[in-house]
FIPA-949882 format. One record per residue (C-alpha): residue number from 1; residue in three letters; chain; x, y, z. Coordinates in steps of 0.2 Angstrom, whole numbers, plus 5000, padded with zeros to 4 digits. Layout:
+-----+-----+----+------+------+------+
|   i |  aa | ch |    X |    Y |    Z |
+-----+-----+----+------+------+------+
| NUM | ALA |  A |    X |    Y |    Z |
...
+-----+-----+----+------+------+------+
//
This chain:
+-----+-----+----+------+------+------+
|   i |  aa | ch |    X |    Y |    Z |
+-----+-----+----+------+------+------+
|   1 | MET |  A | 4973 | 4781 | 5381 |
|   2 | ILE |  A | 4955 | 4785 | 5376 |
|   3 | HIS |  A | 4953 | 4786 | 5357 |
|   4 | PRO |  A | 4939 | 4796 | 5348 |
|   5 | ARG |  A | 4925 | 4786 | 5342 |
|   6 | LEU |  A | 4927 | 4780 | 5324 |
|   7 | ARG |  A | 4912 | 4786 | 5314 |
|   8 | LEU |  A | 4915 | 4785 | 5296 |
|   9 | VAL |  A | 4929 | 4777 | 5285 |
|  10 | PHE |  A | 4929 | 4782 | 5267 |
|  11 | TRP |  A | 4939 | 4769 | 5256 |
|  12 | GLU |  A | 4945 | 4773 | 5239 |
|  13 | LEU |  A | 4945 | 4755 | 5232 |
|  14 | THR |  A | 4951 | 4761 | 5215 |
|  15 | ARG |  A | 4955 | 4776 | 5205 |
|  16 | GLY |  A | 4948 | 4768 | 5189 |
|  17 | CYS |  A | 4933 | 4777 | 5182 |
|  18 | ASN |  A | 4923 | 4778 | 5166 |
|  19 | LEU |  A | 4920 | 4797 | 5168 |
|  20 | ARG |  A | 4931 | 4812 | 5168 |
|  21 | CYS |  A | 4924 | 4824 | 5180 |
|  22 | VAL |  A | 4931 | 4841 | 5181 |
|  23 | HIS |  A | 4931 | 4842 | 5200 |
|  24 | CYS |  A | 4936 | 4824 | 5204 |
|  25 | ARG |  A | 4945 | 4823 | 5221 |
|  26 | ALA |  A | 4954 | 4807 | 5215 |
|  27 | ALA |  A | 4960 | 4813 | 5198 |
|  28 | ALA |  A | 4953 | 4796 | 5192 |
|  29 | GLU |  A | 4959 | 4787 | 5177 |
|  30 | LEU |  A | 4951 | 4776 | 5164 |
|  31 | GLN |  A | 4962 | 4761 | 5169 |
|  32 | ARG |  A | 4963 | 4753 | 5186 |
|  33 | SER |  A | 4980 | 4754 | 5194 |
|  34 | PRO |  A | 4991 | 4739 | 5198 |
|  35 | ASP |  A | 4994 | 4747 | 5215 |
|  36 | GLU |  A | 4977 | 4744 | 5221 |
|  37 | LEU |  A | 4975 | 4733 | 5237 |
|  38 | VAL |  A | 4970 | 4715 | 5231 |
|  39 | LEU |  A | 4955 | 4706 | 5238 |
|  40 | GLU |  A | 4964 | 4697 | 5252 |
|  41 | GLU |  A | 4972 | 4713 | 5258 |
|  42 | CYS |  A | 4955 | 4721 | 5258 |
|  43 | ARG |  A | 4948 | 4708 | 5269 |
|  44 | THR |  A | 4962 | 4710 | 5281 |
|  45 | VAL |  A | 4959 | 4729 | 5281 |
|  46 | VAL |  A | 4940 | 4726 | 5285 |
|  47 | ASP |  A | 4945 | 4715 | 5299 |
|  48 | SER |  A | 4956 | 4728 | 5307 |
|  49 | ILE |  A | 4943 | 4742 | 5304 |
|  50 | ALA |  A | 4930 | 4731 | 5313 |
|  51 | SER |  A | 4942 | 4729 | 5328 |
|  52 | ALA |  A | 4944 | 4748 | 5329 |
|  53 | GLY |  A | 4925 | 4751 | 5331 |
|  54 | SER |  A | 4909 | 4750 | 5321 |
|  55 | PRO |  A | 4910 | 4764 | 5309 |
|  56 | ILE |  A | 4900 | 4767 | 5293 |
|  57 | LEU |  A | 4911 | 4761 | 5279 |
|  58 | VAL |  A | 4909 | 4770 | 5262 |
|  59 | LEU |  A | 4916 | 4761 | 5247 |
|  60 | THR |  A | 4921 | 4774 | 5235 |
|  61 | GLY |  A | 4933 | 4778 | 5220 |
|  62 | GLY |  A | 4935 | 4782 | 5206 |
|  63 | GLU |  A | 4920 | 4771 | 5203 |
|  64 | PRO |  A | 4919 | 4757 | 5215 |
|  65 | LEU |  A | 4909 | 4747 | 5203 |
|  66 | TYR |  A | 4924 | 4746 | 5192 |
|  67 | ARG |  A | 4930 | 4732 | 5204 |
|  68 | PRO |  A | 4921 | 4716 | 5201 |
|  69 | ASP |  A | 4926 | 4711 | 5219 |
|  70 | VAL |  A | 4917 | 4726 | 5226 |
|  71 | PHE |  A | 4902 | 4714 | 5231 |
|  72 | ASP |  A | 4914 | 4702 | 5240 |
|  73 | ILE |  A | 4922 | 4717 | 5250 |
|  74 | ALA |  A | 4905 | 4724 | 5254 |
|  75 | ALA |  A | 4899 | 4706 | 5260 |
|  76 | HIS |  A | 4914 | 4704 | 5271 |
|  77 | ALA |  A | 4912 | 4721 | 5279 |
|  78 | ALA |  A | 4894 | 4718 | 5282 |
|  79 | SER |  A | 4898 | 4701 | 5290 |
|  80 | ARG |  A | 4909 | 4710 | 5302 |
|  81 | GLY |  A | 4895 | 4721 | 5308 |
|  82 | LEU |  A | 4900 | 4736 | 5298 |
|  83 | ARG |  A | 4886 | 4747 | 5290 |
|  84 | VAL |  A | 4891 | 4748 | 5272 |
|  85 | ALA |  A | 4887 | 4762 | 5259 |
|  86 | VAL |  A | 4894 | 4763 | 5241 |
|  87 | ALA |  A | 4897 | 4780 | 5232 |
|  88 | SER |  A | 4895 | 4779 | 5214 |
|  89 | ASN |  A | 4893 | 4790 | 5199 |
|  90 | GLY |  A | 4877 | 4779 | 5195 |
|  91 | THR |  A | 4881 | 4776 | 5177 |
|  92 | LEU |  A | 4886 | 4757 | 5180 |
|  93 | MET |  A | 4872 | 4755 | 5193 |
|  94 | THR |  A | 4861 | 4742 | 5183 |
|  95 | ASP |  A | 4847 | 4732 | 5191 |
|  96 | ASP |  A | 4859 | 4717 | 5193 |
|  97 | ALA |  A | 4873 | 4727 | 5201 |
|  98 | ALA |  A | 4860 | 4735 | 5213 |
|  99 | ALA |  A | 4853 | 4719 | 5217 |
| 100 | ARG |  A | 4870 | 4711 | 5221 |
| 101 | LEU |  A | 4875 | 4726 | 5232 |
| 102 | LYS |  A | 4859 | 4724 | 5242 |
| 103 | ALA |  A | 4862 | 4705 | 5243 |
| 104 | SER |  A | 4880 | 4709 | 5249 |
| 105 | GLY |  A | 4874 | 4719 | 5264 |
| 106 | VAL |  A | 4875 | 4737 | 5257 |
| 107 | VAL |  A | 4862 | 4748 | 5265 |
| 108 | ARG |  A | 4864 | 4764 | 5255 |
| 109 | VAL |  A | 4871 | 4770 | 5238 |
| 110 | SER |  A | 4875 | 4788 | 5235 |
| 111 | ILE |  A | 4875 | 4794 | 5217 |
| 112 | SER |  A | 4882 | 4811 | 5211 |
| 113 | LEU |  A | 4871 | 4823 | 5202 |
| 114 | ASP |  A | 4878 | 4840 | 5198 |
| 115 | GLY |  A | 4864 | 4848 | 5189 |
| 116 | VAL |  A | 4845 | 4847 | 5186 |
| 117 | THR |  A | 4848 | 4846 | 5167 |
| 118 | ALA |  A | 4859 | 4835 | 5156 |
| 119 | ASP |  A | 4868 | 4850 | 5150 |
| 120 | THR |  A | 4875 | 4855 | 5167 |
| 121 | HIS |  A | 4878 | 4837 | 5174 |
| 122 | ASP |  A | 4886 | 4830 | 5158 |
| 123 | GLY |  A | 4897 | 4846 | 5157 |
| 124 | PHE |  A | 4903 | 4842 | 5175 |
| 125 | ARG |  A | 4905 | 4823 | 5171 |
| 126 | GLY |  A | 4914 | 4824 | 5154 |
| 127 | GLN |  A | 4902 | 4812 | 5145 |
| 128 | SER |  A | 4886 | 4815 | 5136 |
| 129 | GLY |  A | 4872 | 4804 | 5143 |
| 130 | ALA |  A | 4879 | 4804 | 5160 |
| 131 | PHE |  A | 4864 | 4812 | 5167 |
| 132 | GLU |  A | 4852 | 4800 | 5160 |
| 133 | ALA |  A | 4863 | 4785 | 5166 |
| 134 | ALA |  A | 4864 | 4792 | 5183 |
| 135 | ARG |  A | 4845 | 4794 | 5184 |
| 136 | ARG |  A | 4843 | 4775 | 5178 |
| 137 | GLY |  A | 4856 | 4771 | 5192 |
| 138 | MET |  A | 4845 | 4779 | 5205 |
| 139 | GLU |  A | 4830 | 4770 | 5200 |
| 140 | ALA |  A | 4839 | 4753 | 5199 |
| 141 | GLY |  A | 4845 | 4757 | 5217 |
| 142 | ARG |  A | 4828 | 4761 | 5223 |
| 143 | ARG |  A | 4820 | 4745 | 5215 |
| 144 | ALA |  A | 4833 | 4735 | 5224 |
| 145 | GLY |  A | 4828 | 4742 | 5241 |
| 146 | LEU |  A | 4844 | 4752 | 5244 |
| 147 | SER |  A | 4843 | 4769 | 5253 |
| 148 | LEU |  A | 4847 | 4783 | 5240 |
| 149 | GLN |  A | 4858 | 4798 | 5244 |
| 150 | VAL |  A | 4861 | 4811 | 5230 |
| 151 | ASN |  A | 4878 | 4821 | 5231 |
| 152 | THR |  A | 4880 | 4838 | 5223 |
| 153 | THR |  A | 4896 | 4847 | 5221 |
| 154 | VAL |  A | 4892 | 4866 | 5222 |
| 155 | VAL |  A | 4901 | 4878 | 5210 |
| 156 | ASN |  A | 4895 | 4894 | 5201 |
| 157 | ARG |  A | 4889 | 4885 | 5186 |
| 158 | ASN |  A | 4875 | 4876 | 5196 |
| 159 | VAL |  A | 4873 | 4886 | 5211 |
| 160 | ASP |  A | 4857 | 4894 | 5204 |
| 161 | GLN |  A | 4850 | 4877 | 5201 |
| 162 | LEU |  A | 4850 | 4872 | 5219 |
| 163 | PRO |  A | 4832 | 4875 | 5222 |
| 164 | ALA |  A | 4827 | 4865 | 5207 |
| 165 | ILE |  A | 4839 | 4851 | 5212 |
| 166 | TYR |  A | 4831 | 4851 | 5229 |
| 167 | ASP |  A | 4814 | 4849 | 5222 |
| 168 | ALA |  A | 4819 | 4835 | 5210 |
| 169 | VAL |  A | 4829 | 4825 | 5223 |
| 170 | ALA |  A | 4815 | 4826 | 5235 |
| 171 | GLY |  A | 4802 | 4821 | 5222 |
| 172 | TRP |  A | 4813 | 4806 | 5217 |
| 173 | GLY |  A | 4811 | 4800 | 5235 |
| 174 | ALA |  A | 4829 | 4801 | 5240 |
| 175 | ASP |  A | 4833 | 4798 | 5258 |
| 176 | ALA |  A | 4847 | 4811 | 5258 |
| 177 | TRP |  A | 4854 | 4825 | 5249 |
| 178 | HIS |  A | 4872 | 4830 | 5253 |
| 179 | LEU |  A | 4880 | 4846 | 5245 |
| 180 | PHE |  A | 4898 | 4846 | 5243 |
| 181 | MET |  A | 4907 | 4862 | 5244 |
| 182 | LEU |  A | 4922 | 4861 | 5232 |
| 183 | VAL |  A | 4939 | 4858 | 5240 |
| 184 | PRO |  A | 4954 | 4862 | 5229 |
| 185 | VAL |  A | 4963 | 4845 | 5227 |
| 186 | GLY |  A | 4964 | 4833 | 5213 |
| 187 | CYS |  A | 4956 | 4839 | 5197 |
| 188 | GLY |  A | 4948 | 4852 | 5208 |
| 189 | LEU |  A | 4964 | 4862 | 5207 |
| 190 | GLU |  A | 4960 | 4864 | 5189 |
| 191 | VAL |  A | 4943 | 4871 | 5191 |
| 192 | ALA |  A | 4943 | 4889 | 5184 |
| 193 | PRO |  A | 4942 | 4903 | 5197 |
| 194 | SER |  A | 4926 | 4908 | 5189 |
| 195 | GLU |  A | 4918 | 4892 | 5195 |
| 196 | GLN |  A | 4924 | 4893 | 5213 |
| 197 | LEU |  A | 4912 | 4901 | 5225 |
| 198 | GLY |  A | 4917 | 4916 | 5235 |
| 199 | ALA |  A | 4915 | 4916 | 5254 |
| 200 | ASP |  A | 4900 | 4927 | 5254 |
| 201 | THR |  A | 4891 | 4914 | 5242 |
| 202 | TYR |  A | 4896 | 4900 | 5253 |
| 203 | GLU |  A | 4888 | 4908 | 5268 |
| 204 | ARG |  A | 4872 | 4912 | 5258 |
| 205 | ILE |  A | 4871 | 4893 | 5253 |
| 206 | LEU |  A | 4874 | 4887 | 5271 |
| 207 | HIS |  A | 4859 | 4898 | 5277 |
| 208 | TRP |  A | 4849 | 4892 | 5263 |
| 209 | ILE |  A | 4853 | 4874 | 5267 |
| 210 | TYR |  A | 4848 | 4877 | 5286 |
| 211 | THR |  A | 4831 | 4883 | 5280 |
| 212 | ARG |  A | 4828 | 4869 | 5268 |
| 213 | ALA |  A | 4834 | 4856 | 5281 |
| 214 | ARG |  A | 4821 | 4861 | 5293 |
| 215 | GLU |  A | 4808 | 4857 | 5281 |
| 216 | GLY |  A | 4811 | 4839 | 5284 |
| 217 | ARG |  A | 4808 | 4832 | 5266 |
| 218 | MET |  A | 4824 | 4822 | 5267 |
| 219 | GLU |  A | 4841 | 4822 | 5276 |
| 220 | MET |  A | 4852 | 4836 | 5271 |
| 221 | ARG |  A | 4870 | 4840 | 5275 |
| 222 | ALA |  A | 4883 | 4852 | 5269 |
| 223 | THR |  A | 4899 | 4842 | 5267 |
| 224 | CYS |  A | 4916 | 4850 | 5267 |
| 225 | ALA |  A | 4908 | 4865 | 5275 |
| 226 | PRO |  A | 4910 | 4863 | 5294 |
| 227 | HIS |  A | 4905 | 4881 | 5297 |
| 228 | TYR |  A | 4887 | 4875 | 5293 |
| 229 | TYR |  A | 4887 | 4870 | 5312 |
| 230 | ARG |  A | 4891 | 4888 | 5317 |
| 231 | VAL |  A | 4877 | 4894 | 5306 |
| 232 | ILE |  A | 4865 | 4881 | 5316 |
| 233 | ALA |  A | 4872 | 4887 | 5332 |
| 234 | GLN |  A | 4868 | 4905 | 5327 |
| 235 | ARG |  A | 4851 | 4903 | 5320 |
| 236 | ALA |  A | 4843 | 4889 | 5330 |
| 237 | PRO |  A | 4841 | 4900 | 5346 |
| 238 | LEU |  A | 4833 | 4914 | 5335 |
| 239 | ASP |  A | 4821 | 4901 | 5330 |
| 240 | GLY |  A | 4818 | 4895 | 5347 |
| 241 | LEU |  A | 4826 | 4878 | 5344 |
| 242 | PRO |  A | 4839 | 4869 | 5354 |
| 243 | VAL |  A | 4854 | 4867 | 5342 |
| 244 | THR |  A | 4853 | 4848 | 5344 |
| 245 | ASP |  A | 4836 | 4848 | 5337 |
| 246 | VAL |  A | 4842 | 4855 | 5320 |
| 247 | PRO |  A | 4847 | 4843 | 5306 |
| 248 | PRO |  A | 4859 | 4835 | 5305 |
| 249 | HIS |  A | 4861 | 4834 | 5324 |
| 250 | ARG |  A | 4844 | 4826 | 5324 |
| 251 | PRO |  A | 4837 | 4822 | 5307 |
| 252 | HIS |  A | 4819 | 4827 | 5303 |
| 253 | GLY |  A | 4810 | 4813 | 5295 |
| 254 | PRO |  A | 4817 | 4796 | 5293 |
| 255 | ALA |  A | 4835 | 4794 | 5298 |
| 256 | GLY |  A | 4838 | 4780 | 5285 |
| 257 | PRO |  A | 4845 | 4763 | 5288 |
| 258 | GLY |  A | 4858 | 4760 | 5302 |
| 259 | GLY |  A | 4857 | 4778 | 5308 |
| 260 | LEU |  A | 4866 | 4785 | 5293 |
| 261 | ALA |  A | 4861 | 4802 | 5297 |
| 262 | SER |  A | 4870 | 4804 | 5313 |
| 263 | MET |  A | 4882 | 4818 | 5315 |
| 264 | THR |  A | 4890 | 4828 | 5329 |
| 265 | ARG |  A | 4900 | 4842 | 5323 |
| 266 | GLY |  A | 4909 | 4850 | 5308 |
| 267 | CYS |  A | 4926 | 4844 | 5303 |
| 268 | LEU |  A | 4929 | 4827 | 5309 |
| 269 | ALA |  A | 4945 | 4823 | 5299 |
| 270 | GLY |  A | 4956 | 4813 | 5310 |
| 271 | THR |  A | 4944 | 4813 | 5324 |
| 272 | GLY |  A | 4929 | 4803 | 5319 |
| 273 | VAL |  A | 4933 | 4801 | 5300 |
| 274 | CYS |  A | 4947 | 4795 | 5290 |
| 275 | PHE |  A | 4951 | 4789 | 5272 |
| 276 | ILE |  A | 4960 | 4775 | 5265 |
| 277 | SER |  A | 4967 | 4777 | 5248 |
| 278 | TYR |  A | 4968 | 4764 | 5234 |
| 279 | ARG |  A | 4986 | 4761 | 5239 |
| 280 | GLY |  A | 4982 | 4759 | 5257 |
| 281 | GLU |  A | 4987 | 4776 | 5264 |
| 282 | VAL |  A | 4977 | 4782 | 5279 |
| 283 | GLN |  A | 4973 | 4800 | 5278 |
| 284 | PRO |  A | 4962 | 4812 | 5289 |
| 285 | CYS |  A | 4950 | 4814 | 5274 |
| 286 | GLY |  A | 4950 | 4811 | 5256 |
| 287 | TYR |  A | 4953 | 4829 | 5252 |
| 288 | LEU |  A | 4968 | 4830 | 5263 |
| 289 | PRO |  A | 4983 | 4821 | 5255 |
| 290 | ILE |  A | 4994 | 4818 | 5270 |
| 291 | SER |  A | 4997 | 4800 | 5277 |
| 292 | ALA |  A | 4996 | 4794 | 5295 |
| 293 | GLY |  A | 5002 | 4776 | 5289 |
| 294 | ASN |  A | 4999 | 4763 | 5276 |
| 295 | VAL |  A | 4988 | 4747 | 5280 |
| 296 | ARG |  A | 5000 | 4737 | 5270 |
| 297 | ARG |  A | 5013 | 4740 | 5283 |
| 298 | THR |  A | 5003 | 4743 | 5299 |
| 299 | PRO |  A | 4986 | 4737 | 5304 |
| 300 | PHE |  A | 4972 | 4750 | 5302 |
| 301 | LYS |  A | 4968 | 4749 | 5320 |
| 302 | ALA |  A | 4986 | 4754 | 5326 |
| 303 | ILE |  A | 4986 | 4768 | 5313 |
| 304 | TRP |  A | 4970 | 4775 | 5320 |
| 305 | GLU |  A | 4974 | 4773 | 5338 |
| 306 | GLU |  A | 4993 | 4777 | 5338 |
| 307 | GLY |  A | 4997 | 4788 | 5323 |
| 308 | ASP |  A | 5007 | 4803 | 5327 |
| 309 | LEU |  A | 4998 | 4814 | 5314 |
| 310 | TRP |  A | 4981 | 4814 | 5323 |
| 311 | ARG |  A | 4987 | 4823 | 5339 |
| 312 | SER |  A | 4985 | 4841 | 5331 |
| 313 | PHE |  A | 4968 | 4836 | 5323 |
| 314 | ARG |  A | 4961 | 4830 | 5339 |
| 315 | ASP |  A | 4966 | 4846 | 5349 |
| 316 | PRO |  A | 4956 | 4861 | 5345 |
| 317 | ARG |  A | 4969 | 4872 | 5353 |
| 318 | ALA |  A | 4981 | 4868 | 5339 |
| 319 | LEU |  A | 4971 | 4878 | 5327 |
| 320 | GLU |  A | 4978 | 4894 | 5320 |
| 321 | GLY |  A | 4972 | 4911 | 5314 |
| 322 | LYS |  A | 4954 | 4916 | 5317 |
| 323 | CYS |  A | 4949 | 4897 | 5319 |
| 324 | GLY |  A | 4960 | 4896 | 5334 |
| 325 | ALA |  A | 4952 | 4911 | 5341 |
| 326 | CYS |  A | 4934 | 4907 | 5337 |
| 327 | GLU |  A | 4921 | 4902 | 5350 |
| 328 | TYR |  A | 4914 | 4889 | 5338 |
| 329 | LYS |  A | 4930 | 4880 | 5335 |
| 330 | VAL |  A | 4925 | 4864 | 5345 |
| 331 | LEU |  A | 4908 | 4864 | 5336 |
| 332 | CYS |  A | 4915 | 4868 | 5318 |
| 333 | GLY |  A | 4934 | 4866 | 5317 |
| 334 | GLY |  A | 4935 | 4874 | 5300 |
| 335 | CYS |  A | 4939 | 4863 | 5284 |
| 336 | ARG |  A | 4957 | 4857 | 5287 |
| 337 | ALA |  A | 4958 | 4851 | 5269 |
| 338 | ARG |  A | 4953 | 4868 | 5262 |
| 339 | ALA |  A | 4965 | 4876 | 5273 |
| 340 | TYR |  A | 4979 | 4864 | 5267 |
| 341 | GLY |  A | 4974 | 4865 | 5249 |
| 342 | MET |  A | 4974 | 4884 | 5249 |
| 343 | THR |  A | 4988 | 4889 | 5261 |
| 344 | GLY |  A | 4998 | 4873 | 5263 |
| 345 | ASN |  A | 4994 | 4873 | 5282 |
| 346 | TYR |  A | 4981 | 4861 | 5288 |
| 347 | LEU |  A | 4980 | 4870 | 5305 |
| 348 | GLY |  A | 4977 | 4887 | 5297 |
| 349 | GLU |  A | 4960 | 4896 | 5296 |
| 350 | GLU |  A | 4946 | 4891 | 5285 |
| 351 | PRO |  A | 4948 | 4902 | 5270 |
| 352 | PHE |  A | 4929 | 4902 | 5265 |
| 353 | CYS |  A | 4922 | 4907 | 5281 |
| 354 | VAL |  A | 4916 | 4925 | 5283 |
| 355 | TYR |  A | 4913 | 4924 | 5302 |
| 356 | GLU |  A | 4925 | 4935 | 5312 |
| 357 | PRO |  A | 4926 | 4930 | 5331 |
| 358 | PRO |  A | 4922 | 4945 | 5342 |
| 359 | ASN |  A | 4939 | 4945 | 5351 |
| 360 | TRP |  A | 4949 | 4942 | 5335 |
| 361 | GLN |  A | 4960 | 4955 | 5327 |
| 362 | ARG |  A | 4969 | 4951 | 5312 |
| 363 | PRO |  A | 4987 | 4955 | 5313 |
| 364 | CYS |  A | 4993 | 4969 | 5303 |
| 365 | PRO |  A | 5007 | 4965 | 5290 |
| 366 | ILE |  A | 5024 | 4972 | 5295 |
| 367 | ARG |  A | 5031 | 4984 | 5282 |
| 368 | PRO |  A | 5049 | 4983 | 5277 |
| 369 | ALA |  A | 5052 | 5001 | 5283 |
| 370 | GLU |  A | 5045 | 4997 | 5300 |
| 371 | VAL |  A | 5057 | 4982 | 5301 |
| 372 | ALA |  A | 5072 | 4993 | 5296 |
| 373 | SER |  A | 5068 | 5006 | 5309 |
+-----+-----+----+------+------+------+
//
């Protein structure tokens, strides 16, 4: 059997974190859990990941720097030929920590920034001073020679700041800016409806990202918004460009160390991407809390290659609703996590996509009187 190429593994090393972010996927806690995989278990998992392919390994949390052995885990992964990145809130990224990450073989650090001002960012993060601490963390990472990626979660309170954040991030010399479109899981379930973007606003932002990405100031990506690839497919021909020449298919400017900007299509959950929880559960992605197996019981390679859960994720014909009828379904796929979070059906249609396939007609609801007749 031919298995899809494993491109990205996101690994939640811990749910321990020093912040209380209102939109946290992990519903992080101040204390580390006794259920975390210990160092020797982590080394075994790394070995199995390396036997399954050569993906980019993103060490995340919670806050991965909460774990003193994060440097050992990163070094072991790098020694097995994996490209390693660390996703941090930046507040614990001292010069010493950054230097140790670099020495461990980490090539990129991503730091979250959810506003161009302290008021906005600190409000997201639940701690005064988080903005300045994140900025110090970015500077420490750059001094250590780490590639810098900035992550921004987009909601109503910061959507008008996106142009200013864009200019700031580019001015700081970041190699990449990834915009995360909120998925309702974890603490994200508690985000007020007034903060959640509507489908029309999502669409407007995706077109804005397309325009900015073509400027080539840095790598840009819309994350948890696979319909961005549909936007590319619609707009690139109008601009006289091959689809494959528009970021992130082909990055404008430096691609970053180890080809970290490479991408092929929209939702890769369960096809090119998977997630390992702090307890060892292997999920299609971090926002989709259904398990294909646990690395404490089954080697990662066997889960990735043989897990029954993956079949529907790897077959676009399994998609339902307008996603199933869409001519862009292979390129886009719709966000399976958002469909699950909002409808309970991970194969359902993407709730925040405004596009209506030309041959799609939404079924009319059946009225009780019609059933009775």
